[in-house]
C-alpha positions as CSV (number, residue, x, y, z in Angstrom):
1,M,86.4,81.0,95.1
2,R,86.3,84.5,95.5
3,P,87.3,87.2,92.7
4,L,91.5,87.2,92.6
5,P,93.3,89.3,92.9
6,P,92.2,91.3,96.1
7,P,91.4,95.3,95.6
8,D,94.0,95.5,98.7
9,P,97.3,92.9,99.4
10,G,96.8,94.2,103.0
11,T,99.3,95.9,105.2
12,P,101.8,92.4,106.5
13,P,103.9,92.7,109.6
14,L,108.3,92.8,108.3
15,T,109.2,91.7,112.1
16,S,109.8,87.3,110.4
17,P,108.4,84.7,107.9
18,A,106.9,83.1,110.2
19,R,104.6,86.1,111.7
20,L,104.6,87.2,107.1
21,L,103.5,83.8,106.8
22,A,100.8,83.5,109.9
23,W,100.0,86.4,109.1
24,Q,98.7,85.4,105.3
25,A,97.2,81.6,106.7
26,W,94.7,84.6,108.6
27,R,94.1,86.5,105.5
28,Q,93.3,82.8,104.2
29,R,91.2,81.5,107.3
30,D,87.6,80.7,105.2
31,V,89.2,78.6,102.0
32,L,92.2,77.5,104.9
33,A,89.8,76.1,107.1
34,K,87.8,74.3,104.8
35,S,90.6,72.7,103.0
36,L,91.8,71.3,107.0
37,V,88.3,70.3,107.6
38,V,88.1,67.9,104.8
39,G,91.7,66.8,104.9
40,V,90.4,65.8,108.2
41,V,87.6,63.6,106.7
42,V,89.1,61.8,103.7
43,M,92.6,60.8,106.1
44,L,90.1,59.6,109.3
45,A,88.2,57.0,106.3
46,Q,91.4,56.5,104.5
47,A,92.5,55.9,108.0
48,A,89.6,53.8,108.9
49,S,89.5,51.4,105.8
50,P,91.9,48.7,107.4
51,L,89.9,48.3,111.0
52,L,86.6,47.7,109.1
53,L,88.2,45.6,106.4
54,G,89.8,43.6,109.7
55,R,86.7,43.4,111.1
56,A,84.5,42.2,107.7
57,I,87.3,39.6,107.8
58,D,87.0,38.2,111.6
59,D,82.9,38.5,110.7
60,G,83.1,36.5,107.1
61,L,84.7,33.5,109.4
62,S,82.8,33.7,112.4
63,H,79.4,34.0,110.4
64,G,79.7,32.8,106.8
65,F,77.7,35.3,104.5
66,G,75.6,37.1,106.6
67,P,74.2,40.7,107.9
68,E,77.3,41.5,110.0
69,L,79.6,40.8,107.0
70,F,77.4,42.8,104.5
71,A,76.9,45.9,106.7
72,W,81.0,45.9,107.2
73,C,80.9,45.9,103.3
74,G,78.8,48.7,103.2
75,A,80.5,50.7,106.1
76,M,83.8,50.4,103.7
77,L,81.6,51.1,100.4
78,L,80.4,54.4,102.3
79,A,84.5,55.2,103.6
80,A,85.2,54.9,99.7
81,A,82.6,57.2,99.1
82,V,83.7,59.8,101.4
83,I,87.4,58.9,99.7
84,V,86.2,60.0,96.2
85,G,84.0,62.6,97.3
86,G,85.9,64.3,99.5
87,G,89.0,64.0,97.8
88,V,87.4,65.9,95.0
89,Y,87.2,69.3,97.4
90,N,90.4,68.9,99.1
91,H,91.7,69.8,95.2
92,V,89.4,72.4,94.7
93,W,90.7,74.1,97.8
94,D,94.1,73.1,98.1
95,V,94.5,75.0,94.9
96,E,92.8,77.6,95.4
97,N,95.2,77.9,98.9
98,W,98.2,77.9,96.6
99,V,96.2,80.3,94.7
100,R,95.3,82.5,96.9
101,A,99.0,82.0,99.1
102,S,100.9,82.1,95.6
103,L,99.4,85.3,94.2
104,A,99.8,87.5,97.2
105,F,102.7,87.6,98.2
106,S,103.4,88.7,93.7
107,Q,100.9,91.3,94.7
108,L,103.0,91.8,97.5
109,I,105.8,92.4,95.2
110,G,104.2,94.4,92.9
111,H,103.3,96.7,95.2
112,K,106.2,97.0,96.5
113,S,108.2,97.7,93.8
114,S,105.3,100.4,91.7
115,R,105.8,102.2,95.6
116,A,109.4,102.3,96.5
117,G,110.7,102.7,92.9
118,H,114.5,103.0,91.8
119,A,115.2,102.4,96.1
120,L,114.3,98.6,95.3
121,T,117.0,98.3,92.9
122,R,119.3,100.0,95.1
123,K,118.8,97.7,97.4
124,L,117.9,94.8,95.3
125,P,119.5,93.4,92.3
126,T,116.5,92.8,89.1
127,G,117.4,89.1,89.8
128,E,115.9,89.1,93.2
129,V,113.0,91.0,92.6
130,V,112.4,88.7,89.5
131,A,113.0,85.4,91.1
132,A,110.9,86.7,94.5
133,V,107.4,87.0,92.3
134,A,108.6,83.8,89.7
135,N,109.8,81.6,91.8
136,D,109.2,82.5,96.4
137,A,105.6,83.4,95.5
138,L,105.1,80.3,94.1
139,R,106.8,78.1,97.0
140,V,104.9,80.0,99.9
141,G,102.2,78.6,98.3
142,D,103.4,75.1,98.0
143,M,103.9,75.3,101.9
144,F,99.4,76.6,101.9
145,S,97.9,73.9,99.5
146,M,100.3,71.1,102.2
147,A,98.4,72.4,105.0
148,G,94.6,69.9,104.6
149,R,96.2,66.9,103.7
150,F,99.0,67.4,106.5
151,T,96.9,68.4,109.5
152,G,94.7,65.4,108.2
153,A,96.8,62.8,108.0
154,V,98.2,63.7,111.5
155,L,95.4,63.5,113.5
156,A,95.0,60.1,111.3
157,Y,98.3,58.7,112.5
158,V,96.6,58.8,115.9
159,A,93.2,57.9,115.6
160,V,95.0,55.0,114.2
161,V,97.6,54.5,117.0
162,V,95.1,54.4,119.3
163,V,93.4,51.8,118.1
164,M,96.1,49.6,117.5
165,L,97.3,50.3,121.0
166,S,92.9,49.1,122.5
167,Q,93.6,45.7,119.5
168,H,97.8,44.6,120.5
169,V,99.7,46.8,123.1
170,Q,103.4,45.1,121.7
171,L,102.5,45.4,118.2
172,G,101.0,49.2,118.7
173,L,104.1,50.2,120.2
174,V,105.8,49.4,117.4
175,L,103.6,51.6,114.7
176,A,103.5,54.6,117.6
177,L,107.2,54.4,118.5
178,G,108.3,53.1,114.5
179,V,106.5,56.0,113.0
180,P,108.9,58.5,114.5
181,V,112.1,57.1,114.1
182,V,111.4,57.1,110.3
183,A,110.1,60.4,110.1
184,A,113.3,61.2,112.4
185,A,115.7,59.6,110.7
186,L,113.7,61.8,107.4
187,G,114.6,65.2,108.9
188,L,118.6,63.9,109.7
189,L,118.4,64.8,105.6
190,V,116.3,68.4,105.6
191,K,119.0,70.5,106.8
192,P,121.3,70.1,104.3
193,L,118.7,70.0,101.9
194,Q,117.9,73.8,102.5
195,S,121.5,74.3,103.5
196,R,121.6,73.2,99.4
197,Q,118.4,74.5,98.2
198,L,119.5,77.5,100.1
199,T,122.6,77.7,98.0
200,Q,120.5,77.2,94.3
201,R,118.3,79.6,95.1
202,E,120.5,82.1,95.7
203,A,122.6,81.1,92.6
204,T,119.7,81.6,90.3
205,G,118.8,84.5,92.1
206,R,122.2,85.8,90.3
207,L,121.8,84.2,87.8
208,T,118.7,86.0,86.8
209,S,120.3,89.2,87.9
210,L,123.5,88.6,84.8
211,G,120.6,87.3,82.5
212,S,118.7,91.0,83.0
213,D,121.2,93.1,82.7
214,T,122.9,91.2,79.8
215,V,119.3,91.9,77.4
216,S,119.2,95.1,79.2
217,G,122.2,96.5,77.7
218,L,123.0,94.0,74.4
219,R,122.8,97.4,72.2
220,I,125.8,98.9,74.6
221,L,127.4,95.0,74.5
222,R,128.0,95.1,71.2
223,G,129.0,98.4,70.7
224,I,131.8,97.6,72.5
225,G,132.1,94.0,71.8
226,G,131.4,93.1,75.2
227,E,128.3,90.5,74.0
228,E,130.7,87.6,74.0
229,V,132.1,88.1,76.9
230,F,129.5,88.6,78.5
231,A,127.4,85.6,77.3
232,G,131.2,83.1,78.5
233,R,129.9,85.1,82.3
234,Y,126.3,83.8,82.2
235,A,127.1,80.6,81.0
236,R,129.1,79.4,83.7
237,Q,126.8,81.1,85.9
238,S,123.7,79.0,84.0
239,Q,126.0,76.4,84.7
240,E,126.8,76.5,88.5
241,V,123.0,77.2,88.8
242,R,122.9,73.0,86.8
243,R,125.4,71.9,89.6
244,Q,123.8,73.0,92.7
245,G,120.6,71.7,91.3
246,V,122.2,68.6,90.8
247,R,123.1,68.7,94.3
248,V,119.6,69.4,95.2
249,A,118.2,66.1,92.4
250,G,121.4,63.8,94.7
251,L,120.1,64.3,98.6
252,Q,116.4,64.8,97.9
253,S,116.3,61.3,95.6
254,V,118.0,59.8,98.6
255,L,115.2,61.2,100.6
256,D,112.9,59.7,98.1
257,G,113.9,56.7,97.9
258,L,114.1,56.1,102.0
259,Q,110.5,57.6,102.1
260,V,110.0,54.0,100.7
261,L,112.2,52.5,102.0
262,L,111.8,52.1,105.9
263,P,108.0,52.8,105.8
264,G,108.3,49.2,103.6
265,L,110.6,47.3,106.4
266,L,108.3,49.0,109.3
267,A,105.5,47.7,107.4
268,A,107.9,44.5,106.8
269,L,108.7,44.2,110.8
270,V,104.1,44.9,111.6
271,L,103.7,41.6,109.0
272,W,106.7,39.6,111.2
273,L,105.3,40.2,114.7
274,G,101.5,40.0,113.2
275,A,102.1,36.3,112.0
276,R,103.5,35.0,115.1
277,A,100.8,36.9,117.2
278,T,98.1,35.4,114.5
279,V,99.9,32.4,115.7
280,R,99.9,32.7,119.4
281,G,95.7,33.3,118.2
282,E,97.2,36.5,120.3
283,I,94.7,38.4,117.3
284,T,92.5,37.4,114.9
285,A,93.2,36.8,111.1
286,G,91.8,40.4,110.9
287,Q,93.4,42.2,113.2
288,M,96.2,41.0,111.2
289,V,95.1,42.1,108.1
290,T,94.0,46.1,110.0
291,F,97.8,45.8,111.3
292,Y,99.0,45.1,107.9
293,G,96.8,48.0,105.9
294,Y,97.4,50.1,109.1
295,A,101.7,49.6,108.7
296,A,101.0,50.4,105.0
297,F,98.8,52.8,105.8
298,L,100.6,55.0,107.6
299,A,103.7,55.4,105.3
300,W,101.8,57.8,104.0
301,P,101.1,59.6,106.7
302,V,104.9,59.8,107.1
303,Q,105.9,61.1,103.6
304,M,102.8,63.7,104.0
305,A,105.0,65.1,106.9
306,T,108.2,64.6,105.4
307,Q,106.6,67.1,102.3
308,M,105.1,69.2,105.0
309,L,109.0,69.7,106.5
310,Q,110.2,70.3,103.0
311,M,107.6,72.4,102.5
312,V,108.1,74.4,105.5
313,I,111.6,75.1,104.5
314,R,110.7,76.4,101.7
315,A,108.3,78.9,102.3
316,V,111.1,80.2,104.9
317,I,113.2,80.2,103.3
318,S,111.7,82.6,100.4
319,S,109.0,84.3,102.9
320,R,113.1,85.8,103.8
321,K,112.9,86.5,100.2
322,V,110.2,88.4,99.7
323,L,111.3,89.9,103.3
324,D,114.8,91.4,101.3
325,V,111.3,93.3,99.2
326,L,108.8,94.1,101.2
327,R,111.7,95.5,103.7
328,V,112.7,98.3,101.5
329,T,112.1,101.4,102.5
330,E,110.2,103.6,99.8
331,A,111.8,106.5,97.4
332,T,108.7,108.8,99.3
333,P,106.5,106.7,102.0
334,S,103.3,107.9,102.1
335,P,102.7,109.4,106.0
336,A,101.8,108.0,108.6
337,V,98.8,110.9,109.2
338,P,98.3,113.2,106.1
339,V,97.4,116.3,106.4
340,P,93.5,117.7,104.5
341,A,94.4,118.5,101.2
342,P,94.8,122.2,99.8
343,P,91.7,122.8,97.7
344,A,91.4,122.8,93.9
345,E,93.4,125.3,91.8
346,A,96.3,125.2,94.6
347,E,99.8,126.9,93.8
348,L,102.5,124.5,93.3
349,V,105.3,126.1,95.2
350,D,109.5,124.6,94.9
351,E,111.7,127.2,97.6
352,T,114.7,126.1,96.6
353,S,114.6,127.5,93.8
354,G,112.1,129.6,93.7
355,L,109.4,128.9,91.5
356,V,106.0,129.3,91.4
357,L,103.5,127.7,89.6
358,R,99.8,129.5,89.3
359,P,96.5,128.1,88.5
360,G,96.1,127.8,85.0
361,R,99.3,129.3,83.9
362,V,101.5,127.3,81.0
363,V,104.5,128.0,82.0
364,G,108.0,127.2,80.3
365,L,111.3,126.3,82.4
366,V,115.3,127.2,81.2
367,C,118.8,126.7,82.2
368,A,121.5,126.9,80.8
369,D,121.8,123.5,82.5
370,P,119.5,120.6,81.8
371,D,119.9,118.8,84.8
372,V,119.4,121.4,87.0
373,S,115.9,122.0,85.3
374,A,115.0,118.9,85.2
375,A,116.3,118.5,88.8
376,V,113.1,120.7,89.2
377,A,110.8,119.4,88.0
378,T,111.7,116.3,89.6
379,R,110.9,117.4,92.6
380,L,107.3,119.1,92.2
381,G,106.4,115.3,91.5
382,R,108.1,114.4,94.8
383,L,109.3,111.4,93.0
384,D,112.4,111.1,95.5
385,D,112.8,111.8,98.8
386,D,116.4,111.0,99.4
387,A,117.5,113.1,95.9
388,E,115.4,115.9,96.9
389,A,116.5,116.8,101.1
390,G,116.0,119.5,101.9
391,T,114.3,120.8,99.1
392,P,110.9,121.5,100.4
393,V,108.0,122.1,98.0
394,R,104.5,123.1,98.9
395,L,100.7,122.7,97.0
396,G,98.8,126.0,98.4
397,G,101.1,125.5,101.9
398,V,101.3,122.1,102.0
399,L,104.6,120.7,102.3
400,L,104.3,117.1,99.8
401,A,105.5,114.9,102.2
402,D,102.7,115.7,104.3
403,L,100.0,115.2,101.7
404,D,98.3,111.5,100.4
405,K,101.1,109.9,98.1
406,E,98.0,109.1,96.2
407,E,96.4,112.3,96.5
408,L,99.8,113.7,95.0
409,R,99.8,111.8,92.5
410,R,96.5,112.0,91.4
411,R,97.2,115.8,90.9
412,V,100.9,116.1,90.0
413,V,101.8,113.9,87.5
414,V,105.3,114.3,86.1
415,S,106.5,113.1,82.7
416,E,110.2,112.2,82.7
417,A,111.8,112.8,79.8
418,T,113.3,109.8,78.6
419,P,110.2,107.3,77.6
420,H,109.7,104.2,79.1
421,L,106.9,102.2,77.6
422,F,104.9,99.6,78.0
423,S,104.5,95.8,76.5
424,G,100.2,95.4,75.9
425,V,97.7,96.8,73.5
426,L,97.8,100.1,73.3
427,G,95.1,101.6,73.9
428,T,95.3,100.1,77.3
429,E,98.7,101.3,78.2
430,L,97.9,104.7,76.8
431,D,95.1,104.6,78.9
432,A,97.0,105.0,82.6
433,R,94.4,105.6,84.8
434,G,91.5,103.5,83.6
435,R,89.2,106.0,82.2
436,A,89.9,107.4,78.8
437,T,87.4,106.8,76.2
438,E,88.3,105.8,72.3
439,A,87.3,109.4,71.2
440,E,89.5,111.0,74.7
441,L,91.9,108.6,73.1
442,L,92.1,109.0,70.2
443,A,92.6,113.4,70.9
444,A,94.9,112.9,72.9
445,M,97.7,110.9,70.6
446,L,96.8,113.6,67.9
447,T,97.8,116.6,70.2
448,A,101.1,114.9,70.4
449,D,100.6,114.2,67.0
450,A,101.4,110.7,67.2
451,Q,98.4,109.0,64.7
452,D,101.3,107.3,62.3
453,V,101.7,105.0,65.8
454,L,98.3,103.7,64.5
455,D,99.8,102.9,61.7
456,S,102.4,101.5,63.1
457,V,101.1,99.1,65.4
458,P,99.2,96.3,63.5
459,G,95.2,96.8,64.7
460,G,95.7,99.9,66.0
461,L,94.2,100.8,69.4
462,S,93.2,97.2,69.6
463,G,96.7,96.6,68.2
464,E,99.5,94.8,70.6
465,L,102.5,97.2,71.5
466,P,106.0,95.3,72.0
467,E,108.3,95.2,75.2
468,K,109.0,99.0,75.7
469,G,108.7,100.0,72.6
470,R,111.2,98.4,70.7
471,S,109.5,98.1,67.0
472,L,109.0,102.1,67.1
473,S,111.3,105.3,66.3
474,G,112.1,107.5,69.9
475,G,110.5,109.6,68.3
476,Q,107.5,108.2,68.3
477,R,107.8,106.5,71.7
478,Q,108.0,110.0,72.8
479,R,104.7,111.2,71.7
480,L,103.8,108.0,73.0
481,A,104.6,109.3,76.4
482,L,102.9,112.3,75.8
483,A,100.1,111.6,74.4
484,R,100.0,108.9,78.3
485,A,100.3,112.1,80.2
486,L,98.1,114.1,78.9
487,L,95.6,111.7,79.3
488,T,95.7,111.5,82.8
489,E,94.2,115.2,82.7
490,P,96.1,116.2,86.1
491,E,95.5,119.3,87.9
492,I,99.1,120.2,87.6
493,L,101.7,118.5,84.5
494,V,104.9,118.5,84.0
495,L,106.1,117.7,81.2
496,V,110.4,117.2,80.5
497,E,111.7,118.1,77.2
498,P,108.6,116.3,75.7
499,T,110.0,116.8,72.1
500,S,113.9,116.5,71.9
501,A,113.8,113.8,69.6
502,V,111.0,114.8,67.0
503,D,111.7,117.3,64.3
504,A,111.0,120.6,64.2
505,H,108.1,121.4,62.2
506,T,105.9,118.0,64.4
507,E,107.8,119.7,67.7
508,A,106.1,123.3,66.6
509,R,102.3,121.7,66.0
510,I,102.6,119.5,69.4
511,A,103.8,123.0,70.9
512,E,100.5,123.7,69.7
513,R,98.4,121.7,70.3
514,V,99.5,120.6,74.0
515,S,99.6,125.1,74.8
516,L,95.5,125.0,73.5
517,A,95.1,121.1,74.8
518,R,96.3,123.2,78.9
519,R,95.4,126.0,78.0
520,G,93.4,126.8,81.8
521,R,94.6,124.1,83.2
522,T,98.4,124.5,85.6
523,T,101.6,123.0,83.1
524,L,104.8,123.2,83.6
525,V,107.2,122.6,80.2
526,V,110.5,121.8,80.9
527,T,112.4,123.2,77.6
528,A,115.0,124.6,75.7
529,S,113.3,125.1,72.9
530,P,112.0,128.2,71.3
531,L,109.3,126.4,69.3
532,V,107.8,125.4,72.3
533,L,108.5,128.2,74.5
534,D,106.9,130.9,72.1
535,H,103.4,129.1,72.6
536,L,103.7,129.2,76.9
537,D,101.5,131.4,79.1
538,E,105.0,132.5,80.3
539,V,108.7,131.1,80.3
540,V,110.8,131.6,83.8
541,L,114.7,131.3,83.2
542,L,116.8,129.8,86.1
543,D,120.5,130.6,86.8
544,G,123.2,128.4,87.1
545,D,122.4,128.4,91.1
546,G,118.6,126.4,89.8
547,R,117.0,130.0,91.1
548,V,114.1,131.9,89.8
549,A,116.8,135.0,87.9
550,T,113.0,136.4,85.7
551,S,110.6,135.3,84.1
552,S,108.0,136.7,81.1
553,T,107.2,135.3,77.7
554,H,109.5,133.9,75.3
555,A,109.5,137.2,72.7
556,A,109.7,139.4,76.2
557,L,112.8,137.8,77.1
558,L,114.0,138.1,73.8
559,R,114.2,141.6,73.6
560,R,115.9,142.1,76.9
561,T,118.9,144.0,77.0
562,D,120.0,142.8,80.1
563,A,122.3,140.1,81.6
564,D,119.4,137.8,82.3
565,G,118.4,137.8,78.2
566,A,121.4,137.7,76.7
567,A,121.8,135.1,78.7
568,Y,117.9,133.6,78.3
569,R,118.9,134.3,73.9
570,D,122.4,131.7,74.9
571,V,120.6,129.3,75.9
572,V,117.7,129.4,73.3
573,G,119.7,130.0,70.7
574,R,122.2,126.8,71.5
575,S,118.9,125.2,71.5
576,M,118.1,126.5,67.7
577,A,121.7,125.8,66.7
578,E,121.6,121.8,67.7
579,D,117.8,121.2,66.3
580,D,119.5,122.7,62.9
581,A,121.9,119.7,63.8
582,A,120.0,117.2,64.7
583,P,118.2,115.1,61.6
584,D,115.0,114.9,60.7
585,E,113.2,112.3,62.4
586,S,111.2,111.0,59.0
587,M,114.2,110.8,57.1
588,E,116.0,109.6,60.0
589,G,112.8,106.9,59.3
590,A,112.9,106.4,55.7
591,A,116.6,105.5,56.3
592,R,115.8,103.3,58.7
């Protein structure tokens, strides 16, 4: 088995579920071909067994325990060995087909989710995306796992019909026509079953979305006393999923029962006709056994065909849901033909605000409206084309929209104000680019003044961080996010309010350490904290319209006597007042 997952999930066609499934089949054609070949060999060996048994009986009745009988018995043993040995490989490759297809679709959804950003949740409920990975990808894998056995069943059916028609036309026609009739009768139930499965799938998606919303907003719900209402909604939707599941199971049970009953009736008919033909001397006793064996054997291909039809239907439904995810336009799509990247140490210019980040400078960005300065920072990283339409940003004279997105993400990193931590090993989750040494991890933690987190997480860097870092305080989460951003070592780093959740003493230490760590590399810090601004090379003040009003050092701006100086003092003075009123983080943690 080749390593999984593959490094590149590929670029799937988005025109139809059939094209998507065919594309995946071609990508795993090697293991799919093995499964098809072994499936055909095993089924043909099973189809040969009734014929070999009939010949052994006839030769045994005619010649007694002679060489002919032992030869047919040896052939039966060989067929059994093929069935057993081939079945082992058939199972292995069926499972590999399932794993490859399921994992490929999960990987496609994961890559789209990571690239589409919030554009995905604007288009689809979160529950639909979760269900696409947890349910739909697995249903696609089911179809691929069944492909080899189904192909073998079809070819075995054709071979059996040819053999039986050559031995007795009437019985051969009964089986040749009876099996399709049985399959058609079972097929009448497939369409209503598909409709019920689709309804259940949609109900499950709504339940997942409701559960996700309730869990993520549980603290708010408790604050407004609405947790019981939302729990009731979840319970009602859960009951709806149960009802839809019962409807699916009811029809599925009828279908499963008919899969046994109808082939059984066909076998009984063949046995009755075969017995009459044997009495009339039209067929031998061995041929009679062969015909009965085939009547029983053909129930299996019918069952496989019905199962395959159901799996194909589920795979098409699931592929349609996966396509809904894959068709979402990314918030920042990559250009069809990226332009060459500018050389290192290039200027980053926001033409709307007039902000120019010159190479090697550590700069602060201040505005009376923090949302305005945060919007500038977001534009510098090209995080949302819809929100940033008509606001060109250039790196070394090249529009960010024309650059390869991977290259842009490597060179420009924006760490937003709200820290989001991922569950997992602390050291691994901090090292977003997978290249930091333990010494570098510890150095970043020191710069962000986050050494206390090592004591909070059992095992330190090797310890497990819970979901969203919920065991940590707000200040600890913010400092971990800062350490993670520093570890990316980008050419240009944009930090939005990196110290808003920490006390003044911690903020002063972080400001000094970050300014030293990023000295000589382009850095923008969006903040109004004088404790941070005092350590920066330059401070840029934006006016109310979000354009650059002036720039200088923090000390020089404080001494200015013009309108810009007054506006600057008003912003940073307000920040100082807020810092004085805010509780110290360490005291807040002690109170908790």
